C-alpha positions in Angstrom: 26.7 -6.6 -5.2 29.7 -7.3 -7.5 30.7 -10.6 -8.9 32.9 -12.4 -6.4 36.6 -12.3 -7.3 37.0 -16.0 -7.2 34.1 -16.5 -9.8 35.4 -14.0 -12.4 38.2 -16.3 -13.8 35.5 -18.9 -14.6 33.4 -16.5 -16.8 34.8 -17.8 -20.2 34.1 -21.4 -19.1 30.6 -20.5 -18.0 29.9 -18.8 -21.3 31.2 -21.8 -23.2 29.1 -24.2 -21.1 25.9 -22.3 -21.9 26.7 -22.4 -25.6 27.4 -26.1 -25.4 24.1 -26.7 -23.6 22.4 -24.8 -26.5 24.0 -27.2 -29.0 22.8 -30.2 -26.9 19.2 -29.0 -27.0 19.0 -28.1 -30.7 18.9 -31.6 -32.2 15.7 -32.3 -30.4 14.1 -29.1 -31.8 12.1 -29.1 -35.1 11.0 -25.6 -36.2 7.3 -25.6 -37.1 7.0 -29.3 -36.1 6.7 -31.3 -32.9 9.9 -32.1 -31.1 11.8 -35.4 -31.6 12.4 -35.6 -27.9 10.3 -37.8 -25.6 7.7 -35.8 -23.7 5.9 -36.6 -20.4 4.0 -34.6 -17.8 5.2 -33.5 -14.4 2.9 -33.4 -11.4 0.6 -30.5 -12.1 0.4 -31.3 -15.8 3.2 -29.2 -17.1 5.3 -30.9 -19.9 8.9 -31.9 -19.6 11.0 -33.2 -22.5 14.1 -35.4 -22.9 15.9 -32.2 -23.9 15.0 -30.4 -20.5 16.5 -33.3 -18.6 19.6 -33.7 -20.8 20.4 -30.0 -20.6 19.7 -29.8 -16.9 22.0 -32.7 -16.1 24.8 -31.3 -18.3 24.6 -27.8 -16.7 24.5 -29.2 -13.1 27.7 -31.2 -13.6 29.6 -28.5 -15.5 28.5 -25.4 -13.5 29.0 -27.2 -10.2 32.5 -28.2 -11.2 33.3 -24.6 -12.0 31.9 -23.1 -8.8 31.8 -26.0 -6.2 30.7 -23.6 -3.4 27.4 -22.8 -5.2 24.2 -24.5 -4.4 21.6 -25.4 -7.0 18.0 -24.5 -7.9 16.6 -25.7 -11.2 13.2 -26.4 -12.7 14.1 -30.0 -13.4 16.1 -30.9 -10.3 14.5 -31.9 -7.0 14.8 -28.9 -4.7 17.4 -29.1 -1.9 16.7 -26.7 1.0 20.4 -26.5 1.6 20.5 -23.7 -1.0 18.8 -21.4 1.5 21.9 -21.3 3.7 24.4 -20.8 0.8 25.9 -17.4 -0.2 26.2 -18.6 -3.9 23.4 -20.3 -5.8 23.0 -21.3 -9.4 19.5 -20.7 -10.7 18.8 -22.6 -13.9 16.0 -23.2 -16.4 17.3 -25.7 -18.9 14.5 -25.0 -21.4 12.5 -21.9 -20.7 9.4 -22.1 -22.8 9.1 -25.9 -23.0 5.7 -25.8 -24.7 7.2 -23.6 -27.4 10.1 -25.9 -27.8 8.0 -29.0 -28.1 5.6 -27.4 -30.6 8.3 -26.0 -32.9 8.1 -22.3 -31.9 11.7 -20.8 -31.9 11.1 -18.6 -28.8 12.6 -20.8 -26.1 15.8 -20.3 -24.2 18.3 -21.6 -21.7 18.4 -19.3 -18.7 21.1 -19.2 -16.0 21.9 -16.9 -13.1 24.4 -17.0 -10.2 23.1 -15.4 -7.0 25.4 -14.0 -4.3 23.6 -13.5 -1.0 20.3 -13.6 -2.9 21.2 -11.0 -5.6 21.9 -12.0 -9.2 25.5 -11.2 -10.0 25.8 -13.1 -13.3 23.0 -13.7 -15.8 23.1 -15.5 -19.2 20.2 -16.3 -21.5 20.9 -18.3 -24.7 18.4 -18.4 -27.6 19.7 -21.6 -29.3 17.6 -21.3 -32.5 19.3 -18.0 -33.4 22.7 -18.9 -31.7 22.3 -15.7 -29.6 23.7 -15.2 -26.1 22.7 -12.4 -23.7 24.9 -11.8 -20.7 25.3 -9.4 -17.8 27.7 -9.1 -14.8 26.5 -6.9 -11.9 27.7 -3.4 -12.4 29.2 -4.0 -15.8 26.4 -3.6 -18.3 24.6 -6.0 -20.5 25.5 -7.5 -23.9 24.1 -9.5 -26.8 26.8 -11.6 -28.4 29.4 -9.2 -26.9 27.7 -6.0 -28.1 26.3 -3.6 -25.5 22.5 -3.4 -25.3 20.2 -0.8 -23.8 16.5 -0.5 -23.2 14.4 1.7 -25.5 13.8 5.4 -24.9 10.0 5.0 -24.8 8.7 7.2 -21.9 4.9 7.1 -22.4 2.6 4.1 -22.3 0.7 5.4 -25.3 2.5 3.9 -28.3 4.5 1.4 -26.2 5.2 -2.0 -27.6 3.7 -4.5 -25.2 3.9 -8.3 -24.9 2.6 -10.7 -22.3 -0.8 -11.9 -21.0 -3.7 -10.3 -22.8 -5.7 -9.7 -19.5 -2.9 -7.6 -18.1 -2.5 -5.6 -21.3 -6.3 -5.0 -21.4 -6.2 -3.8 -17.8 -3.4 -1.5 -18.5 -5.3 0.1 -21.4 -8.5 0.3 -19.4 -7.1 1.9 -16.3 -5.1 4.5 -18.2 -8.1 5.3 -20.4 -6.4 4.1 -23.6 -8.9 1.3 -24.5 -10.8 3.5 -27.0 -7.7 4.9 -28.6 -6.6 2.9 -31.7 -3.0 1.9 -31.5 -2.6 3.2 -27.9 -0.7 0.1 -27.2 1.3 -1.7 -29.8 0.4 -5.4 -29.1 3.3 -7.7 -30.0 2.9 -11.5 -30.2 3.3 -13.2 -26.8 6.9 -14.4 -26.2 6.6 -17.9 -24.6 9.9 -17.8 -22.8 9.8 -15.4 -19.9 13.6 -15.0 -20.0 13.4 -13.9 -23.7 10.5 -11.6 -22.9 12.7 -9.8 -20.4 15.9 -9.6 -22.5 14.0 -8.3 -25.5 13.0 -5.4 -23.2 16.7 -5.1 -22.3 17.7 -4.8 -26.0 15.0 -2.3 -26.8 12.7 -4.5 -29.0 9.9 -4.5 -26.4 8.9 -1.6 -24.2 6.7 -3.4 -21.7 7.0 -7.0 -20.8 4.1 -8.3 -18.7 4.4 -11.4 -16.5 1.4 -13.2 -15.0 1.6 -14.6 -11.5 3.3 -18.0 -10.8 6.7 -17.3 -12.5 9.6 -19.0 -10.8 13.1 -17.9 -9.9 14.5 -19.8 -12.8 12.3 -18.0 -15.3 13.5 -14.6 -14.1 16.8 -14.3 -12.3 19.3 -14.3 -15.2 17.2 -12.1 -17.5 16.3 -9.8 -14.5 20.0 -8.9 -14.2 20.4 -8.4 -17.9 17.5 -6.0 -17.9 18.8 -4.1 -14.9 22.2 -3.7 -16.5 20.6 -2.5 -19.7 18.8 0.3 -17.9 15.5 -1.4 -17.0 13.8 -3.0 -14.1 11.6 -5.9 -13.1 9.2 -5.2 -10.2 5.9 -6.5 -8.8 2.7 -4.4 -8.8 3.8 -2.8 -5.5 7.0 -1.6 -7.2 9.2 -4.1 -5.4 12.0 -6.1 -7.2 11.8 -9.9 -7.0 13.3 -11.6 -4.0 15.2 -14.7 -5.0 16.2 -18.0 -3.3 13.2 -18.0 -0.9 11.8 -21.3 0.4 9.0 -21.0 -2.2 10.6 -19.5 -5.4 7.3 -18.2 -6.8 6.3 -14.7 -7.8 3.2 -12.7 -8.4 2.4 -10.4 -11.4 5.4 -8.5 -12.6 6.4 -5.9 -15.1 9.6 -5.6 -17.1 10.2 -2.0 -18.3 12.7 0.8 -18.9 13.0 2.9 -15.8 11.1 5.7 -17.5 8.0 3.5 -17.9 8.0 2.1 -14.4 5.7 4.6 -12.7 3.1 4.9 -15.5 2.8 1.2 -16.1 2.5 0.5 -12.4 -0.3 3.2 -12.3 -2.1 1.4 -15.1 -2.0 -2.0 -13.3 -2.9 -0.8 -9.8 
């Protein structure tokens, strides 16, 4: 589905809003040290920081002003089921990788998607520490700071660069009979932000991004579109793409790969 015509004129303002949100978050971040932001626990025990709430409130006001017809789904905003009946929905993670952010790890991001009838048509992922912005519009390719990006040409699991949960990587090696082959998989450090994990597949720095169960729409939707537009795919272990804007926006195990690796990686995780 293409980007709606009435949304396109707002692209420069959306892009500027995401960059401004990144600048709002940065003063709370201390590389290699604990954040200066206040931190508390949500129900379930996951952390939330003052930066999450600040960025979320800023994005909700600015993005809702730009596209008033769009409903809202965010990690840090109380869910409103009205979104289920809307054609347009913003999907936002104000700080993707909060634990990394609060501990001083630079691999956190701000992830934003606009859905049209359940499909991502606009995706942006900002990496504030490096002042990097990944972006995609449905049918128009993917970019990193304005330059076109593409997935890697890796076509075999052997030798592929893999990041994600160790149990999933171990399973992949075991099922494909690669466990006793030194260097069969190139194990990269785990990338805490799921959005960054996906866009690094999109730019060819990672060949296989593995995602454990319980990811949410806001972790995935924007980066999913960027990866699709860069020649890759995100699918569950049945080979199906994520379905967004459901009543419960929760997903099972997923893989993020170039199209050439889709079948062999799925075979290794069956």
